[in-house]
Phi, psi and omega in degrees: 000127178281146184298321185293343179263005187299313184297318180294326182287322188278317183205156182079007183277133175276120179238113179053038176086001180252143180269132177297128184231053180289147172294151182306319181296318180292322179298316179295320179297318180292320178295319178300316180297322179296314178298321180298315180295322176297319177301318178297322178295317178299321180296318179300327180277355181085010180267083187290326181299310179291327177299315180298317180300314182293318181292322176296323176297317178302318181292323179296327179279330181219086185297343181262021181278091186300317181296323179294320177298318181292319178296319177300317178301316181292325176294316179294325177295320177298330179270007179064027174263071195291313179301318178294322177298315180300318179300322179292318178296318180295323177294321177298320178296318178301319184279331182220077189290359178251011183270106186300321186295327179297318177295319181298316181288325174299321177298319178298314180298318179295324174300315181292335176272001180062031176258075196289323179295316179294322178300319179301314181299314182292318181292322177297321178293320177301318180290323177300319181282330180222088183299346182264009182280087182297320182298319179293326177292321176295315179294325177298320177301319178297314181299318179294317180298320181292342176266008180082015181257060186299316182297319180292320178299316180297316180300313181300315184283326177297319178298322182284327179298326177301323181276328184233071188288352183248012180277105187297318180298317179296314179300317179295315181296322177295320177300318179297316180299319179292320179296320179297333177271008181063026175265069194295315184297321177294319179300318181302319180301314183288323176296320178298320178294320178298317179296321178296322181285325180226081186299334185265018184262103184299326182298324180291319179296319180297317179297321176298316180299317180297318180294320178296320177295320178298327179277003181063030175262071193293322180295319177295322179296321179302318180301314183287318178297326178297323176295319182297310185289336175290319180284327182228079186295348179258011179281095185297316182300320179294322178296318180297314180297320179297317178300318179297319179293318176302316181297317180300327182270004178075016179269078194296314182298316180295321179296312181299316180296323183283324172299320179296320178295319176302315180301319178298320185289330186252004188305318183283319184278328184218076183301322180292320177297320177298318180296317179298318180295320178295320177297320179294318179299318180293320180297325180290330180282338182286144181292000000 
């Protein structure tokens, strides 16, 4: 539907010789729905700015449009306008308190705002309403871990992994929770599974490398860190860890070169860190 034909379509339209005689409230509701649908079309096309405008118009015409509030929240979240997105999700919850997805998305926004206790409450409600919501269970594990409840986070995610053994995000989040508890070998298994499910995800490879280094499996860690720095050549932290692994394995030239590369990457943001890395590289070169 083209925007310029909206008014004719919604009201005042002659249909088979009859004049549309909608009540004002119904006319506004129909117009709101039309704007909402146009917003969804813009979103499919990747035009978030126009999508937000249309959905906001729908809400102005029909303030109790719960789905529009939730869609607006998700659009704002995509634009990294997290507080505004959270307000939209909360309004959607007020209007439709049994809609699991609104609670789930509110939980995501709260996680991004680092309001972990509130995120836990919203995610638990989402799971209560939709027990099959694997993503919310994975996010709940993150929220619990951030509150220092590592054992509980692991339990929640381990139970879900049994049901969803191929969910890469869940496998990765469980690996992180295990790594934080220094259960490195168990973490490695889940990171490897996450990488197998999503081979092109650098974050999963990086997490695997960190766990391997924690387990003192330095040669294996070198393989994974090498993949990371190839995909992300400006990842300073990965370069530093890789240099450390080279040093542990006695690969002195590679360690010195990688410390030097780290120094180049952090020179502006962390001059002292760069200086320390350069000193370490020089010390390794000395007989």
